[in-house]
C-alpha positions in Angstrom: -38.5 -13.1 14.3 -37.3 -9.8 13.1 -37.7 -8.1 9.7 -34.7 -6.8 7.9 -35.0 -4.5 4.8 -32.0 -4.1 2.5 -32.1 -1.3 0.0 -30.0 -0.5 -3.1 -29.0 -4.1 -3.8 -27.0 -4.3 -7.1 -29.1 -5.9 -9.9 -26.3 -8.4 -10.5 -26.2 -9.4 -6.8 -29.9 -9.9 -6.9 -29.7 -12.0 -10.0 -26.9 -14.2 -8.5 -28.9 -14.6 -5.3 -31.9 -15.7 -7.3 -29.7 -18.3 -9.2 -28.2 -19.5 -6.0 -31.6 -19.9 -4.3 -32.9 -21.8 -7.3 -29.8 -24.1 -7.2 -30.5 -24.8 -3.5 -34.2 -25.2 -3.9 -35.1 -22.2 -1.8 -36.8 -18.9 -2.1 -34.5 -15.9 -2.5 -35.5 -14.8 1.0 -34.7 -18.2 2.5 -31.3 -18.1 0.7 -30.4 -14.7 2.1 -31.4 -16.0 5.6 -29.1 -19.0 5.2 -26.3 -16.9 3.9 -26.6 -14.4 6.8 -26.9 -17.3 9.4 -23.8 -19.0 8.0 -21.8 -15.7 8.0 -22.6 -15.0 11.6 -21.8 -18.6 12.7 -18.5 -18.5 10.9 -17.6 -15.2 12.6 -18.4 -16.4 16.1 -16.6 -19.7 15.6 -13.5 -17.7 14.5 -13.4 -15.5 17.6 -10.0 -16.3 19.1 -7.8 -14.4 21.5 -4.7 -12.5 20.5 -2.6 -15.1 22.3 -4.1 -17.9 20.2 -3.4 -16.0 17.1 0.2 -15.5 18.1 0.6 -19.1 19.1 -0.7 -20.2 15.6 1.7 -17.7 14.0 4.7 -19.1 15.9 3.6 -22.7 15.1 3.4 -21.9 11.4 6.5 -19.7 11.0 8.7 -20.7 13.8 8.5 -17.3 15.3 10.5 -14.1 14.6 13.9 -13.2 15.8 14.3 -9.5 16.4 17.6 -7.7 16.6 17.4 -5.7 19.8 19.7 -2.7 20.5 22.4 -3.2 23.0 21.4 -2.2 26.5 23.8 -0.1 28.6 23.2 -1.5 32.1 25.9 0.5 33.8 24.8 4.0 32.9 21.7 5.0 34.8 22.6 8.7 34.9 19.7 9.8 32.7 17.2 7.7 34.6 15.2 9.7 37.2 13.9 8.1 40.3 10.2 9.0 40.8 9.2 10.8 44.0 6.0 9.3 45.5 5.9 11.4 48.6 
């Protein structure tokens, strides 16, 4: 086990922690451990890939249609061919 010291905790935050700990039948230290443990578990269970986020976005919104500019496929005069020699 490690020790963690947190300085400069707002008095109102401390009072609310004490009240929450009492409601849950814990010491304030045990309550803070529980809160930190839950916060870390929530974060790690929410780790999703960008692809999964986009898939969920499409599912919820139906996706997004973008207006793309017209592409001139016949005029390649401004396109330079790279020289790899």
